[in-house]
Each structure stands twice: as structure tokens, then as C-alpha cells.
ChimeraX commands (.cxc) that place a marker at each C-alpha (Angstrom):
marker #1 position -32.18,-49.03,-31.95 radius 0.5
marker #1 position -34.00,-46.13,-30.27 radius 0.5
marker #1 position -36.11,-46.88,-27.20 radius 0.5
marker #1 position -38.92,-44.49,-26.29 radius 0.5
marker #1 position -37.59,-43.50,-22.88 radius 0.5
marker #1 position -40.32,-40.93,-22.31 radius 0.5
marker #1 position -42.91,-43.68,-22.66 radius 0.5
marker #1 position -40.92,-46.01,-20.38 radius 0.5
marker #1 position -40.77,-43.40,-17.63 radius 0.5
marker #1 position -44.44,-42.51,-17.90 radius 0.5
marker #1 position -45.54,-46.16,-18.06 radius 0.5
marker #1 position -43.98,-47.02,-14.71 radius 0.5
marker #1 position -44.60,-43.73,-12.93 radius 0.5
marker #1 position -41.08,-42.25,-13.06 radius 0.5
marker #1 position -40.12,-38.68,-13.86 radius 0.5
marker #1 position -37.45,-39.64,-16.34 radius 0.5
marker #1 position -35.55,-42.59,-17.78 radius 0.5
marker #1 position -31.97,-42.65,-19.04 radius 0.5
marker #1 position -30.39,-45.34,-21.14 radius 0.5
marker #1 position -27.60,-47.08,-19.23 radius 0.5
marker #1 position -25.88,-50.24,-20.51 radius 0.5
marker #1 position -26.85,-52.61,-23.28 radius 0.5
marker #1 position -27.23,-56.12,-21.92 radius 0.5
marker #1 position -27.43,-57.88,-25.27 radius 0.5
marker #1 position -28.69,-57.75,-28.84 radius 0.5
marker #1 position -31.59,-60.03,-29.70 radius 0.5
marker #1 position -31.09,-62.89,-32.13 radius 0.5
marker #1 position -30.94,-62.05,-35.85 radius 0.5
marker #1 position -31.14,-58.29,-35.38 radius 0.5
marker #1 position -34.62,-58.25,-33.85 radius 0.5
marker #1 position -33.84,-55.69,-31.16 radius 0.5
marker #1 position -31.97,-55.36,-27.91 radius 0.5
marker #1 position -32.18,-55.59,-24.14 radius 0.5
marker #1 position -30.99,-52.58,-22.18 radius 0.5
marker #1 position -30.92,-51.33,-18.62 radius 0.5
marker #1 position -32.44,-47.92,-17.93 radius 0.5
marker #1 position -31.86,-45.67,-14.93 radius 0.5
marker #1 position -34.97,-44.01,-13.50 radius 0.5
marker #1 position -35.58,-40.97,-11.35 radius 0.5
marker #1 position -38.61,-39.86,-9.39 radius 0.5
marker #1 position -40.36,-43.19,-9.15 radius 0.5
marker #1 position -40.56,-46.48,-7.27 radius 0.5
marker #1 position -37.67,-48.08,-9.19 radius 0.5
marker #1 position -34.09,-46.93,-9.65 radius 0.5
marker #1 position -33.51,-49.19,-12.66 radius 0.5
marker #1 position -35.47,-51.41,-15.01 radius 0.5
marker #1 position -34.78,-53.74,-17.92 radius 0.5
marker #1 position -36.25,-52.92,-21.31 radius 0.5
marker #1 position -36.55,-55.65,-23.92 radius 0.5
marker #1 position -37.26,-53.81,-27.15 radius 0.5
marker #1 position -38.22,-55.89,-30.17 radius 0.5
marker #1 position -38.41,-54.48,-33.70 radius 0.5
marker #1 position -37.99,-57.03,-36.51 radius 0.5
marker #1 position -36.02,-56.09,-39.62 radius 0.5
marker #1 position -38.10,-54.17,-42.14 radius 0.5
marker #1 position -37.20,-56.54,-44.96 radius 0.5
marker #1 position -37.58,-60.31,-44.66 radius 0.5
marker #1 position -36.63,-62.60,-47.53 radius 0.5
marker #1 position -38.77,-65.50,-48.67 radius 0.5
marker #1 position -36.24,-67.94,-47.23 radius 0.5
marker #1 position -36.54,-66.22,-43.85 radius 0.5
marker #1 position -40.33,-66.34,-43.80 radius 0.5
marker #1 position -40.83,-69.38,-41.54 radius 0.5
marker #1 position -38.10,-68.27,-39.14 radius 0.5
marker #1 position -39.51,-64.74,-39.02 radius 0.5
marker #1 position -43.03,-66.00,-38.29 radius 0.5
marker #1 position -41.70,-68.24,-35.49 radius 0.5
marker #1 position -39.79,-65.38,-33.88 radius 0.5
marker #1 position -42.77,-63.00,-34.04 radius 0.5
marker #1 position -45.01,-65.67,-32.53 radius 0.5
marker #1 position -42.43,-66.15,-29.77 radius 0.5
marker #1 position -42.72,-62.51,-28.70 radius 0.5
marker #1 position -46.51,-62.76,-28.67 radius 0.5
marker #1 position -46.10,-65.80,-26.43 radius 0.5
marker #1 position -43.67,-64.02,-24.13 radius 0.5
marker #1 position -46.08,-61.09,-23.81 radius 0.5
marker #1 position -48.92,-63.48,-22.98 radius 0.5
marker #1 position -46.72,-65.21,-20.41 radius 0.5
marker #1 position -45.72,-62.05,-18.55 radius 0.5
marker #1 position -49.23,-60.62,-18.65 radius 0.5
marker #1 position -50.77,-63.87,-17.39 radius 0.5
marker #1 position -49.18,-66.94,-15.87 radius 0.5
marker #1 position -45.96,-65.25,-14.69 radius 0.5
marker #1 position -47.94,-63.78,-11.78 radius 0.5
marker #1 position -48.40,-67.31,-10.43 radius 0.5
marker #1 position -44.66,-67.81,-9.88 radius 0.5
marker #1 position -43.29,-67.38,-6.36 radius 0.5
marker #1 position -39.78,-67.37,-4.90 radius 0.5
marker #1 position -39.32,-71.08,-5.67 radius 0.5
marker #1 position -39.51,-70.34,-9.41 radius 0.5
marker #1 position -38.65,-66.64,-9.44 radius 0.5
marker #1 position -39.20,-64.57,-12.59 radius 0.5
marker #1 position -38.95,-60.81,-13.16 radius 0.5
marker #1 position -42.09,-58.76,-12.69 radius 0.5
marker #1 position -43.60,-57.09,-15.74 radius 0.5
marker #1 position -43.67,-53.36,-14.97 radius 0.5
marker #1 position -45.11,-52.15,-18.29 radius 0.5
marker #1 position -45.61,-53.38,-21.82 radius 0.5
marker #1 position -46.57,-52.25,-25.28 radius 0.5
marker #1 position -47.23,-54.25,-28.42 radius 0.5
marker #1 position -48.29,-53.58,-31.97 radius 0.5
marker #1 position -48.17,-55.53,-35.22 radius 0.5
marker #1 position -44.41,-55.20,-35.59 radius 0.5
marker #1 position -43.11,-54.07,-32.19 radius 0.5
marker #1 position -42.97,-55.47,-28.67 radius 0.5
marker #1 position -41.65,-53.61,-25.62 radius 0.5
marker #1 position -41.26,-55.28,-22.23 radius 0.5
marker #1 position -40.31,-53.21,-19.19 radius 0.5
marker #1 position -39.19,-55.69,-16.58 radius 0.5
marker #1 position -37.91,-55.74,-13.03 radius 0.5
marker #1 position -34.12,-55.48,-12.85 radius 0.5
marker #1 position -33.08,-58.82,-11.36 radius 0.5
marker #1 position -29.58,-57.50,-10.61 radius 0.5
marker #1 position -31.14,-54.93,-8.30 radius 0.5
marker #1 position -33.31,-57.67,-6.77 radius 0.5
marker #1 position -30.19,-59.61,-5.73 radius 0.5
marker #1 position -29.72,-61.95,-8.72 radius 0.5
marker #1 position -26.63,-60.32,-10.18 radius 0.5
marker #1 position -24.49,-63.34,-11.09 radius 0.5
marker #1 position -24.40,-65.26,-14.39 radius 0.5
marker #1 position -22.72,-68.55,-15.24 radius 0.5
marker #1 position -21.77,-70.07,-18.58 radius 0.5
marker #1 position -20.62,-73.23,-16.81 radius 0.5
marker #1 position -22.68,-73.52,-13.58 radius 0.5
marker #1 position -21.11,-74.82,-10.40 radius 0.5
marker #1 position -22.63,-77.84,-8.66 radius 0.5
marker #1 position -24.54,-75.51,-6.35 radius 0.5
marker #1 position -25.81,-73.38,-9.24 radius 0.5
marker #1 position -26.83,-76.50,-11.17 radius 0.5
marker #1 position -28.88,-77.72,-8.21 radius 0.5
marker #1 position -30.48,-74.28,-7.88 radius 0.5
marker #1 position -31.56,-74.42,-11.53 radius 0.5
marker #1 position -32.89,-77.96,-11.18 radius 0.5
marker #1 position -34.80,-76.85,-8.08 radius 0.5
marker #1 position -36.24,-73.93,-10.06 radius 0.5
marker #1 position -37.32,-76.25,-12.87 radius 0.5
marker #1 position -38.88,-78.71,-10.43 radius 0.5
marker #1 position -40.86,-75.94,-8.71 radius 0.5
marker #1 position -41.92,-74.49,-12.07 radius 0.5
marker #1 position -43.07,-77.85,-13.41 radius 0.5
marker #1 position -44.92,-78.65,-10.19 radius 0.5
marker #1 position -46.69,-75.30,-10.14 radius 0.5
marker #1 position -47.94,-75.62,-13.71 radius 0.5
marker #1 position -48.64,-79.36,-13.83 radius 0.5
marker #1 position -51.64,-79.94,-16.15 radius 0.5
marker #1 position -51.89,-76.19,-16.89 radius 0.5
marker #1 position -53.48,-75.23,-20.20 radius 0.5
marker #1 position -51.13,-73.30,-22.51 radius 0.5
marker #1 position -53.63,-70.51,-23.23 radius 0.5
marker #1 position -51.82,-67.92,-25.38 radius 0.5
marker #1 position -48.59,-69.92,-25.13 radius 0.5
marker #1 position -47.05,-72.56,-27.40 radius 0.5
marker #1 position -49.14,-75.70,-27.69 radius 0.5
marker #1 position -45.80,-77.51,-27.73 radius 0.5
marker #1 position -43.15,-75.67,-25.74 radius 0.5
marker #1 position -39.40,-75.34,-26.57 radius 0.5
marker #1 position -37.79,-73.63,-29.50 radius 0.5
marker #1 position -36.72,-76.85,-31.23 radius 0.5
marker #1 position -39.97,-78.82,-31.39 radius 0.5
marker #1 position -40.48,-80.63,-34.65 radius 0.5
marker #1 position -43.58,-78.82,-35.95 radius 0.5
marker #1 position -41.71,-75.52,-36.24 radius 0.5
marker #1 position -38.42,-76.98,-37.52 radius 0.5
marker #1 position -39.04,-78.67,-40.91 radius 0.5
marker #1 position -36.02,-76.90,-42.45 radius 0.5
marker #1 position -33.67,-78.32,-39.83 radius 0.5
marker #1 position -35.24,-81.77,-40.25 radius 0.5
marker #1 position -34.59,-81.69,-43.98 radius 0.5
marker #1 position -30.91,-80.83,-43.42 radius 0.5
marker #1 position -30.16,-83.84,-41.21 radius 0.5
marker #1 position -27.59,-86.00,-42.98 radius 0.5
marker #1 position -28.00,-89.07,-40.77 radius 0.5
marker #1 position -30.98,-91.00,-42.17 radius 0.5
marker #1 position -31.58,-92.85,-38.88 radius 0.5
marker #1 position -31.78,-89.60,-36.92 radius 0.5
marker #1 position -34.10,-88.08,-39.50 radius 0.5
marker #1 position -36.32,-91.18,-39.57 radius 0.5
marker #1 position -36.66,-91.25,-35.77 radius 0.5
marker #1 position -37.78,-87.61,-35.49 radius 0.5
marker #1 position -41.54,-88.15,-35.75 radius 0.5
marker #1 position -41.45,-91.07,-33.29 radius 0.5
marker #1 position -39.56,-89.05,-30.69 radius 0.5
marker #1 position -41.89,-86.11,-31.13 radius 0.5
marker #1 position -44.98,-88.31,-30.83 radius 0.5
marker #1 position -43.72,-89.95,-27.62 radius 0.5
marker #1 position -43.17,-86.56,-26.02 radius 0.5
marker #1 position -46.49,-85.14,-27.22 radius 0.5
marker #1 position -48.39,-88.17,-25.90 radius 0.5
marker #1 position -47.07,-87.84,-22.36 radius 0.5
marker #1 position -49.90,-88.18,-19.84 radius 0.5
marker #1 position -48.27,-85.84,-17.34 radius 0.5
marker #1 position -47.83,-82.48,-19.05 radius 0.5
marker #1 position -46.86,-79.16,-17.56 radius 0.5
marker #1 position -45.61,-75.81,-18.78 radius 0.5
marker #1 position -41.97,-75.94,-19.85 radius 0.5
marker #1 position -39.69,-72.91,-19.90 radius 0.5
marker #1 position -38.63,-73.86,-23.40 radius 0.5
marker #1 position -35.10,-72.41,-23.38 radius 0.5
marker #1 position -33.72,-73.43,-19.99 radius 0.5
marker #1 position -30.03,-72.92,-20.70 radius 0.5
marker #1 position -27.63,-71.58,-18.03 radius 0.5
marker #1 position -27.51,-68.16,-19.75 radius 0.5
marker #1 position -31.21,-67.68,-18.97 radius 0.5
marker #1 position -30.72,-68.06,-15.22 radius 0.5
marker #1 position -29.69,-65.23,-12.91 radius 0.5
marker #1 position -28.06,-66.25,-9.63 radius 0.5
marker #1 position -27.86,-64.72,-6.19 radius 0.5
marker #1 position -24.36,-64.64,-4.64 radius 0.5
marker #1 position -23.09,-68.16,-3.86 radius 0.5
marker #1 position -25.70,-69.51,-6.27 radius 0.5
marker #1 position -28.20,-70.83,-3.76 radius 0.5
marker #1 position -31.17,-69.01,-5.24 radius 0.5
marker #1 position -31.97,-68.25,-8.85 radius 0.5
marker #1 position -34.42,-66.50,-11.16 radius 0.5
marker #1 position -35.13,-67.22,-14.82 radius 0.5
marker #1 position -35.68,-64.99,-17.85 radius 0.5
marker #1 position -36.52,-65.32,-21.57 radius 0.5
marker #1 position -39.95,-66.92,-21.91 radius 0.5
marker #1 position -40.34,-66.78,-25.69 radius 0.5
marker #1 position -40.82,-70.53,-25.95 radius 0.5
marker #1 position -42.83,-71.35,-22.84 radius 0.5
marker #1 position -45.63,-73.82,-23.51 radius 0.5
marker #1 position -47.07,-77.24,-22.85 radius 0.5
marker #1 position -44.87,-80.31,-22.65 radius 0.5
marker #1 position -43.18,-83.02,-20.65 radius 0.5
marker #1 position -40.92,-81.51,-17.98 radius 0.5
marker #1 position -38.04,-83.64,-19.22 radius 0.5
marker #1 position -37.70,-81.39,-22.26 radius 0.5
marker #1 position -36.39,-78.63,-19.97 radius 0.5
marker #1 position -34.27,-80.95,-17.82 radius 0.5
marker #1 position -32.66,-82.81,-20.73 radius 0.5
marker #1 position -31.88,-79.51,-22.44 radius 0.5
marker #1 position -30.42,-77.94,-19.30 radius 0.5
marker #1 position -28.25,-81.00,-18.55 radius 0.5
marker #1 position -27.29,-81.68,-22.18 radius 0.5
marker #1 position -23.55,-82.32,-22.13 radius 0.5
marker #1 position -21.98,-85.04,-24.22 radius 0.5
marker #1 position -18.90,-85.07,-21.96 radius 0.5
marker #1 position -20.80,-85.69,-18.72 radius 0.5
marker #1 position -20.64,-89.14,-17.14 radius 0.5
marker #1 position -23.78,-91.24,-16.89 radius 0.5
marker #1 position -23.44,-91.48,-13.10 radius 0.5
marker #1 position -23.27,-87.69,-12.70 radius 0.5
marker #1 position -26.30,-87.28,-14.93 radius 0.5
marker #1 position -28.23,-89.87,-12.91 radius 0.5
marker #1 position -27.46,-88.05,-9.67 radius 0.5
marker #1 position -28.69,-84.77,-11.12 radius 0.5
marker #1 position -31.86,-86.41,-12.38 radius 0.5
marker #1 position -32.44,-87.99,-8.95 radius 0.5
marker #1 position -32.00,-84.56,-7.38 radius 0.5
marker #1 position -34.57,-83.04,-9.75 radius 0.5
marker #1 position -37.19,-85.68,-8.91 radius 0.5
marker #1 position -36.53,-85.28,-5.19 radius 0.5
marker #1 position -37.23,-81.57,-5.54 radius 0.5
marker #1 position -40.24,-82.20,-7.79 radius 0.5
marker #1 position -41.78,-84.46,-5.15 radius 0.5
marker #1 position -41.12,-81.81,-2.53 radius 0.5
marker #1 position -42.67,-79.08,-4.67 radius 0.5
marker #1 position -45.75,-81.24,-5.18 radius 0.5
marker #1 position -45.91,-82.00,-1.45 radius 0.5
marker #1 position -45.58,-85.73,-2.11 radius 0.5
marker #1 position -43.24,-88.52,-1.14 radius 0.5
marker #1 position -41.91,-91.24,-3.45 radius 0.5
marker #1 position -44.74,-93.66,-2.53 radius 0.5
marker #1 position -47.43,-91.10,-1.71 radius 0.5
marker #1 position -50.46,-92.18,-3.73 radius 0.5
marker #1 position -53.25,-90.10,-2.31 radius 0.5
marker #1 position -56.86,-91.00,-2.83 radius 0.5
marker #1 position -59.63,-88.64,-3.73 radius 0.5
marker #1 position -60.57,-86.32,-6.54 radius 0.5
marker #1 position -57.28,-84.40,-6.50 radius 0.5
marker #1 position -55.04,-87.47,-6.23 radius 0.5
marker #1 position -51.76,-87.42,-8.12 radius 0.5
marker #1 position -49.93,-90.65,-8.79 radius 0.5
marker #1 position -46.38,-89.42,-8.27 radius 0.5
marker #1 position -45.00,-92.88,-8.98 radius 0.5
marker #1 position -46.64,-92.94,-12.41 radius 0.5
marker #1 position -45.48,-89.38,-13.13 radius 0.5
marker #1 position -41.89,-90.13,-12.21 radius 0.5
marker #1 position -41.86,-93.42,-14.08 radius 0.5
marker #1 position -43.20,-91.75,-17.23 radius 0.5
marker #1 position -40.84,-88.79,-17.09 radius 0.5
marker #1 position -37.76,-90.91,-16.35 radius 0.5
marker #1 position -38.61,-93.05,-19.36 radius 0.5
marker #1 position -39.01,-89.91,-21.49 radius 0.5
marker #1 position -35.73,-88.31,-20.37 radius 0.5
marker #1 position -33.60,-90.12,-23.00 radius 0.5
marker #1 position -36.34,-89.41,-25.56 radius 0.5
marker #1 position -36.10,-85.70,-24.80 radius 0.5
marker #1 position -32.30,-85.86,-25.13 radius 0.5
marker #1 position -32.58,-87.61,-28.47 radius 0.5
marker #1 position -35.18,-85.07,-29.64 radius 0.5
marker #1 position -32.84,-82.17,-28.86 radius 0.5
marker #1 position -29.97,-83.97,-30.57 radius 0.5
marker #1 position -32.25,-84.33,-33.62 radius 0.5
marker #1 position -32.58,-80.55,-33.72 radius 0.5
marker #1 position -28.83,-80.01,-33.35 radius 0.5
marker #1 position -28.16,-82.45,-36.18 radius 0.5
marker #1 position -29.98,-80.21,-38.65 radius 0.5
marker #1 position -29.48,-76.79,-37.12 radius 0.5
marker #1 position -27.51,-73.97,-38.65 radius 0.5
marker #1 position -27.35,-70.29,-37.81 radius 0.5
marker #1 position -30.23,-68.27,-39.23 radius 0.5
marker link #1:1,2 radius 0.2
marker link #1:2,3 radius 0.2
marker link #1:3,4 radius 0.2
marker link #1:4,5 radius 0.2
marker link #1:5,6 radius 0.2
marker link #1:6,7 radius 0.2
marker link #1:7,8 radius 0.2
marker link #1:8,9 radius 0.2
marker link #1:9,10 radius 0.2
marker link #1:10,11 radius 0.2
marker link #1:11,12 radius 0.2
marker link #1:12,13 radius 0.2
marker link #1:13,14 radius 0.2
marker link #1:14,15 radius 0.2
marker link #1:15,16 radius 0.2
marker link #1:16,17 radius 0.2
marker link #1:17,18 radius 0.2
marker link #1:18,19 radius 0.2
marker link #1:19,20 radius 0.2
marker link #1:20,21 radius 0.2
marker link #1:21,22 radius 0.2
marker link #1:22,23 radius 0.2
marker link #1:23,24 radius 0.2
marker link #1:24,25 radius 0.2
marker link #1:25,26 radius 0.2
marker link #1:26,27 radius 0.2
marker link #1:27,28 radius 0.2
marker link #1:28,29 radius 0.2
marker link #1:29,30 radius 0.2
marker link #1:30,31 radius 0.2
marker link #1:31,32 radius 0.2
marker link #1:32,33 radius 0.2
marker link #1:33,34 radius 0.2
marker link #1:34,35 radius 0.2
marker link #1:35,36 radius 0.2
marker link #1:36,37 radius 0.2
marker link #1:37,38 radius 0.2
marker link #1:38,39 radius 0.2
marker link #1:39,40 radius 0.2
marker link #1:40,41 radius 0.2
marker link #1:41,42 radius 0.2
marker link #1:42,43 radius 0.2
marker link #1:43,44 radius 0.2
marker link #1:44,45 radius 0.2
marker link #1:45,46 radius 0.2
marker link #1:46,47 radius 0.2
marker link #1:47,48 radius 0.2
marker link #1:48,49 radius 0.2
marker link #1:49,50 radius 0.2
marker link #1:50,51 radius 0.2
marker link #1:51,52 radius 0.2
marker link #1:52,53 radius 0.2
marker link #1:53,54 radius 0.2
marker link #1:54,55 radius 0.2
marker link #1:55,56 radius 0.2
marker link #1:56,57 radius 0.2
marker link #1:57,58 radius 0.2
marker link #1:58,59 radius 0.2
marker link #1:59,60 radius 0.2
marker link #1:60,61 radius 0.2
marker link #1:61,62 radius 0.2
marker link #1:62,63 radius 0.2
marker link #1:63,64 radius 0.2
marker link #1:64,65 radius 0.2
marker link #1:65,66 radius 0.2
marker link #1:66,67 radius 0.2
marker link #1:67,68 radius 0.2
marker link #1:68,69 radius 0.2
marker link #1:69,70 radius 0.2
marker link #1:70,71 radius 0.2
marker link #1:71,72 radius 0.2
marker link #1:72,73 radius 0.2
marker link #1:73,74 radius 0.2
marker link #1:74,75 radius 0.2
marker link #1:75,76 radius 0.2
marker link #1:76,77 radius 0.2
marker link #1:77,78 radius 0.2
marker link #1:78,79 radius 0.2
marker link #1:79,80 radius 0.2
marker link #1:80,81 radius 0.2
marker link #1:81,82 radius 0.2
marker link #1:82,83 radius 0.2
marker link #1:83,84 radius 0.2
marker link #1:84,85 radius 0.2
marker link #1:85,86 radius 0.2
marker link #1:86,87 radius 0.2
marker link #1:87,88 radius 0.2
marker link #1:88,89 radius 0.2
marker link #1:89,90 radius 0.2
marker link #1:90,91 radius 0.2
marker link #1:91,92 radius 0.2
marker link #1:92,93 radius 0.2
marker link #1:93,94 radius 0.2
marker link #1:94,95 radius 0.2
marker link #1:95,96 radius 0.2
marker link #1:96,97 radius 0.2
marker link #1:97,98 radius 0.2
marker link #1:98,99 radius 0.2
marker link #1:99,100 radius 0.2
marker link #1:100,101 radius 0.2
marker link #1:101,102 radius 0.2
marker link #1:102,103 radius 0.2
marker link #1:103,104 radius 0.2
marker link #1:104,105 radius 0.2
marker link #1:105,106 radius 0.2
marker link #1:106,107 radius 0.2
marker link #1:107,108 radius 0.2
marker link #1:108,109 radius 0.2
marker link #1:109,110 radius 0.2
marker link #1:110,111 radius 0.2
marker link #1:111,112 radius 0.2
marker link #1:112,113 radius 0.2
marker link #1:113,114 radius 0.2
marker link #1:114,115 radius 0.2
marker link #1:115,116 radius 0.2
marker link #1:116,117 radius 0.2
marker link #1:117,118 radius 0.2
marker link #1:118,119 radius 0.2
marker link #1:119,120 radius 0.2
marker link #1:120,121 radius 0.2
marker link #1:121,122 radius 0.2
marker link #1:122,123 radius 0.2
marker link #1:123,124 radius 0.2
marker link #1:124,125 radius 0.2
marker link #1:125,126 radius 0.2
marker link #1:126,127 radius 0.2
marker link #1:127,128 radius 0.2
marker link #1:128,129 radius 0.2
marker link #1:129,130 radius 0.2
marker link #1:130,131 radius 0.2
marker link #1:131,132 radius 0.2
marker link #1:132,133 radius 0.2
marker link #1:133,134 radius 0.2
marker link #1:134,135 radius 0.2
marker link #1:135,136 radius 0.2
marker link #1:136,137 radius 0.2
marker link #1:137,138 radius 0.2
marker link #1:138,139 radius 0.2
marker link #1:139,140 radius 0.2
marker link #1:140,141 radius 0.2
marker link #1:141,142 radius 0.2
marker link #1:142,143 radius 0.2
marker link #1:143,144 radius 0.2
marker link #1:144,145 radius 0.2
marker link #1:145,146 radius 0.2
marker link #1:146,147 radius 0.2
marker link #1:147,148 radius 0.2
marker link #1:148,149 radius 0.2
marker link #1:149,150 radius 0.2
marker link #1:150,151 radius 0.2
marker link #1:151,152 radius 0.2
marker link #1:152,153 radius 0.2
marker link #1:153,154 radius 0.2
marker link #1:154,155 radius 0.2
marker link #1:155,156 radius 0.2
marker link #1:156,157 radius 0.2
marker link #1:157,158 radius 0.2
marker link #1:158,159 radius 0.2
marker link #1:159,160 radius 0.2
marker link #1:160,161 radius 0.2
marker link #1:161,162 radius 0.2
marker link #1:162,163 radius 0.2
marker link #1:163,164 radius 0.2
marker link #1:164,165 radius 0.2
marker link #1:165,166 radius 0.2
marker link #1:166,167 radius 0.2
marker link #1:167,168 radius 0.2
marker link #1:168,169 radius 0.2
marker link #1:169,170 radius 0.2
marker link #1:170,171 radius 0.2
marker link #1:171,172 radius 0.2
marker link #1:172,173 radius 0.2
marker link #1:173,174 radius 0.2
marker link #1:174,175 radius 0.2
marker link #1:175,176 radius 0.2
marker link #1:176,177 radius 0.2
marker link #1:177,178 radius 0.2
marker link #1:178,179 radius 0.2
marker link #1:179,180 radius 0.2
marker link #1:180,181 radius 0.2
marker link #1:181,182 radius 0.2
marker link #1:182,183 radius 0.2
marker link #1:183,184 radius 0.2
marker link #1:184,185 radius 0.2
marker link #1:185,186 radius 0.2
marker link #1:186,187 radius 0.2
marker link #1:187,188 radius 0.2
marker link #1:188,189 radius 0.2
marker link #1:189,190 radius 0.2
marker link #1:190,191 radius 0.2
marker link #1:191,192 radius 0.2
marker link #1:192,193 radius 0.2
marker link #1:193,194 radius 0.2
marker link #1:194,195 radius 0.2
marker link #1:195,196 radius 0.2
marker link #1:196,197 radius 0.2
marker link #1:197,198 radius 0.2
marker link #1:198,199 radius 0.2
marker link #1:199,200 radius 0.2
marker link #1:200,201 radius 0.2
marker link #1:201,202 radius 0.2
marker link #1:202,203 radius 0.2
marker link #1:203,204 radius 0.2
marker link #1:204,205 radius 0.2
marker link #1:205,206 radius 0.2
marker link #1:206,207 radius 0.2
marker link #1:207,208 radius 0.2
marker link #1:208,209 radius 0.2
marker link #1:209,210 radius 0.2
marker link #1:210,211 radius 0.2
marker link #1:211,212 radius 0.2
marker link #1:212,213 radius 0.2
marker link #1:213,214 radius 0.2
marker link #1:214,215 radius 0.2
marker link #1:215,216 radius 0.2
marker link #1:216,217 radius 0.2
marker link #1:217,218 radius 0.2
marker link #1:218,219 radius 0.2
marker link #1:219,220 radius 0.2
marker link #1:220,221 radius 0.2
marker link #1:221,222 radius 0.2
marker link #1:222,223 radius 0.2
marker link #1:223,224 radius 0.2
marker link #1:224,225 radius 0.2
marker link #1:225,226 radius 0.2
marker link #1:226,227 radius 0.2
marker link #1:227,228 radius 0.2
marker link #1:228,229 radius 0.2
marker link #1:229,230 radius 0.2
marker link #1:230,231 radius 0.2
marker link #1:231,232 radius 0.2
marker link #1:232,233 radius 0.2
marker link #1:233,234 radius 0.2
marker link #1:234,235 radius 0.2
marker link #1:235,236 radius 0.2
marker link #1:236,237 radius 0.2
marker link #1:237,238 radius 0.2
marker link #1:238,239 radius 0.2
marker link #1:239,240 radius 0.2
marker link #1:240,241 radius 0.2
marker link #1:241,242 radius 0.2
marker link #1:242,243 radius 0.2
marker link #1:243,244 radius 0.2
marker link #1:244,245 radius 0.2
marker link #1:245,246 radius 0.2
marker link #1:246,247 radius 0.2
marker link #1:247,248 radius 0.2
marker link #1:248,249 radius 0.2
marker link #1:249,250 radius 0.2
marker link #1:250,251 radius 0.2
marker link #1:251,252 radius 0.2
marker link #1:252,253 radius 0.2
marker link #1:253,254 radius 0.2
marker link #1:254,255 radius 0.2
marker link #1:255,256 radius 0.2
marker link #1:256,257 radius 0.2
marker link #1:257,258 radius 0.2
marker link #1:258,259 radius 0.2
marker link #1:259,260 radius 0.2
marker link #1:260,261 radius 0.2
marker link #1:261,262 radius 0.2
marker link #1:262,263 radius 0.2
marker link #1:263,264 radius 0.2
marker link #1:264,265 radius 0.2
marker link #1:265,266 radius 0.2
marker link #1:266,267 radius 0.2
marker link #1:267,268 radius 0.2
marker link #1:268,269 radius 0.2
marker link #1:269,270 radius 0.2
marker link #1:270,271 radius 0.2
marker link #1:271,272 radius 0.2
marker link #1:272,273 radius 0.2
marker link #1:273,274 radius 0.2
marker link #1:274,275 radius 0.2
marker link #1:275,276 radius 0.2
marker link #1:276,277 radius 0.2
marker link #1:277,278 radius 0.2
marker link #1:278,279 radius 0.2
marker link #1:279,280 radius 0.2
marker link #1:280,281 radius 0.2
marker link #1:281,282 radius 0.2
marker link #1:282,283 radius 0.2
marker link #1:283,284 radius 0.2
marker link #1:284,285 radius 0.2
marker link #1:285,286 radius 0.2
marker link #1:286,287 radius 0.2
marker link #1:287,288 radius 0.2
marker link #1:288,289 radius 0.2
marker link #1:289,290 radius 0.2
marker link #1:290,291 radius 0.2
marker link #1:291,292 radius 0.2
marker link #1:292,293 radius 0.2
marker link #1:293,294 radius 0.2
marker link #1:294,295 radius 0.2
marker link #1:295,296 radius 0.2
marker link #1:296,297 radius 0.2
marker link #1:297,298 radius 0.2
marker link #1:298,299 radius 0.2
marker link #1:299,300 radius 0.2
marker link #1:300,301 radius 0.2
marker link #1:301,302 radius 0.2
marker link #1:302,303 radius 0.2
view
């Protein structure tokens, strides 16, 4: 896929841009992510996410295609808007330039490797796991009660409204029958925030030794219960219940810190937040979020 390097250079005030390495292809042949080297400007490198859907889409691919295209509109809205509200506690790459048309999206983003987040982890260490949980807690605290303007009304890539095909493929009748109940419980959460929507280890970039982290890939950011991110990130059928409980306790400790509240801090006044009620609701919804993601897996197949 050809990237307009002349436009990239001009858009961010560089004299020239040269294609360096490909970081990855996008899902289902929708484009690629590359690193470019720059001369004569403020940045030595940048990341270009170049999206160009296939020219021919079959009828069977129609729903999936529409969901993917919507996801890139959402990601563009995220980077142009709410991403600016993130600080070092929930670090994201800066949007340096962008271009969008009916069938093309180009994101020119800060190179997180150059910013000190050069490490990746398929199987995060304990330290890296805590860094990611801290990032999620800070993110959820920052966007608590935020309106999902331009984003998904229901965040995450597996939510039921956009996955009727997967629901129909579920062989287990009990799992299929429980889907609407699980979805309703999550949608009716009183304490809603913005969720990342695809908070897997591959979408986190770590500093050396893993004590700080940044996140990428905001195609499915939107409104929801924070447990949807946490349950997805921690989803591991081989993990012990005690280890999972400790990780969940750590997340809520960091969430309280990010909100500036203690476990029993019920402040009065117009801006009061009942942290006890929030934590009680989200802890109760954690197994619901796990079951909801399992519901998706039960009917999922590669597109």
C-alpha cells in the first residue's frame, strides 16, 4: 500500500519523509501501520496508520465492513478530541496530522518508541500488568461520566449490538440465551466512563522495566462500565481466582487514587462521588463483563 509521503512531510512541517519499517498490517487487509523517518522538522520519526478498505466487499462482509469503517471514524474523533485530555497517567500518542475521506483514513502519530515506550509484551510481567491496570484506572477516572460524542455509544469491539452474526453461531444454548441479559446489565450501569475497548497487552507500549506505559489503537473507544476493559485485559482461563482478586484489588486501589478518594470517602456537595457505590457496582459487574466477553468468543470466527 502506497503512503503519500510528500503529504506526510508537509502536514507536520518536515522537509521530507522516508518509509522505514512496517509495524503491522491492519486486520482483513484494510491497510498498514508504518514508521517514517523525517528530515528538516521537529520530529525525527513518526508513525503513520494508513487505512484503505478493499475495493470490493461481498454481501456477507457488509456488516463487518461497516463496523470497521465506523471504527476508524471513531478513532479519528478520539484523536482529534478527547485524546488531548490524557496526561502521563494514561499516556497516548499525540496526533501530529490527519486526513480522512469517504474511503480513506490517515493518522500521523507520535512515535512512542522515540518517546521512551519501546518495549512490547505478549505475556506481561507482574510489573507490566500493574502498569496497565494503573493506566486503565487513570483512564477510567479521567473520563468518568464523559459523553461519548463521536465515539461508540457502547464501547468495545465485541458488544452485542454489533455482533449478531457471532451470536447466531453460538452452539451453547445457555450462553446464547444469556447474551441479552449480560448486555443489559452492563448497559444499565450507573457509573459509566469511556472504555478503551481493545485493552489487550499488544496495545500497550512499555518503558524499560515496565513501570510506565502508553496505549494505542482507539478504534473501539466509547461509553461503558470500566470492568469491560479490566475483564478483557485480565481474561485468562488458566489464572487462579486469588491472583485475579489481587489484580482487581490493585485496580480499585489505583482507581481511588486517580479519583482522589479513599475507600470510605463519601464527600458531600454538588460534585460528590460515592466511591463505595461505584466500587460495589463495578465489582459486581466484573464477572458479568467476563461472561459477556466469553459470549463473544463462543461465536467468534476469523473474518
